[in-house]
C-alpha positions in Angstrom: -0.1 0.3 0.0 2.5 2.3 1.4 3.9 1.9 -2.6 0.8 3.3 -4.0 0.5 6.2 -1.9 4.0 7.4 -2.7 3.3 6.9 -7.1 0.4 9.1 -7.0 2.2 11.4 -5.1 5.0 11.5 -7.9 3.1 11.8 -9.8 0.7 14.5 -8.7 4.2 16.3 -7.8 5.5 15.9 -11.5 2.5 17.1 -13.2 2.9 20.1 -10.8 6.3 20.6 -11.7 5.4 20.0 -15.5 2.8 23.0 -15.0 5.2 25.6 -13.6 8.0 24.5 -16.1 4.8 24.9 -19.5 4.0 28.2 -17.5 7.5 29.5 -17.9 7.3 28.9 -21.7 3.7 29.5 -22.4 4.4 33.4 -21.0 6.9 33.9 -24.6 3.9 32.4 -26.7 3.4 34.6 -29.9 0.0 36.0 -30.1 -1.4 33.9 -33.2 -1.0 30.9 -31.1 -3.1 31.7 -28.4 -5.8 28.8 -29.2 -2.7 26.5 -29.2 -1.5 28.1 -25.8 -5.4 27.7 -24.4 -5.0 24.4 -25.1 -2.0 22.9 -23.8 -3.2 25.2 -20.6 -6.3 23.5 -20.3 -5.1 20.0 -20.9 -2.4 20.5 -17.9 -5.1 21.7 -15.5 -7.4 19.2 -16.8 -4.7 16.5 -16.1 -4.1 17.2 -12.7 -7.5 16.7 -12.1 -8.2 13.9 -13.9 -5.1 12.3 -11.4 -6.7 13.7 -8.0 -10.1 12.4 -9.1 -8.1 8.7 -9.9 -7.0 9.1 -6.4 -10.7 8.8 -4.7 -11.6 6.2 -7.2 -12.6 2.4 -6.9 -10.3 0.0 -8.8 -11.6 0.0 -12.2 -13.2 3.3 -12.4 -9.5 4.5 -11.1 -8.0 2.1 -14.3 -10.6 4.0 -16.6 -9.2 7.1 -15.3 -6.2 6.7 -15.8 -6.3 6.1 -19.4 -7.8 9.0 -19.7 -4.5 10.9 -18.0 -2.8 9.0 -20.5 -5.2 10.0 -23.9 -4.6 13.3 -22.3 -0.8 13.4 -22.4 -1.0 12.3 -25.8 -2.3 15.4 -27.2 -0.2 17.8 -25.2 2.3 15.7 -26.8 0.5 16.1 -30.5 0.4 20.3 -29.6 4.0 20.4 -28.2 5.2 18.6 -31.4 3.3 21.2 -33.4 4.7 24.0 -31.4 8.2 22.5 -31.9 7.4 22.7 -35.7 6.1 26.4 -35.8 9.7 26.9 -33.9 7.6 28.7 -31.1 9.9 26.1 -28.9 13.2 25.5 -29.0 14.7 21.9 -29.6 16.4 21.7 -26.0 12.7 22.7 -24.5 11.4 20.1 -26.9 13.1 17.2 -25.8 13.0 18.5 -22.1 9.1 18.3 -22.5 9.1 14.9 -24.1 11.1 13.9 -21.4 9.0 15.1 -18.7 6.1 13.4 -20.1 7.8 10.4 -20.7 8.2 10.3 -16.4 4.6 11.2 -16.0 3.7 8.2 -18.2 6.2 5.2 -16.9 4.6 6.5 -13.8 0.4 6.5 -14.5 1.4 3.2 -16.4 3.3 1.4 -12.9 0.2 2.9 -11.1 -2.3 1.1 -13.3 -0.2 -1.8 -13.3 -0.7 -2.0 -9.6 -4.6 -1.4 -9.8 -4.6 -4.3 -12.3 -2.3 -6.3 -9.7 -4.7 -6.4 -6.9 
């Protein structure tokens, strides 16, 4: 049980750090790409909300909620890719963001595997 709580807290803290990291990047977004900026912000805060909700659900519902989180991360990855192709973010930031999202995905899959093993 201790491992589960640690994993939950680690996922939540990583998502919070990601939001703060993105906030610094989104400040410099061009005004013409405000829709993209808004989509990224919305998905980040939705992702945090979904993870918090997953913590209070029963096993099957929790797994479904975690798969929703993975879908949101895939969309976020798509938007980051667009930002890179439009040269809104640098290659270094692109790699950093992909690495951060990859770590969150691994944590969520660990959380899902734990729930399935119960």
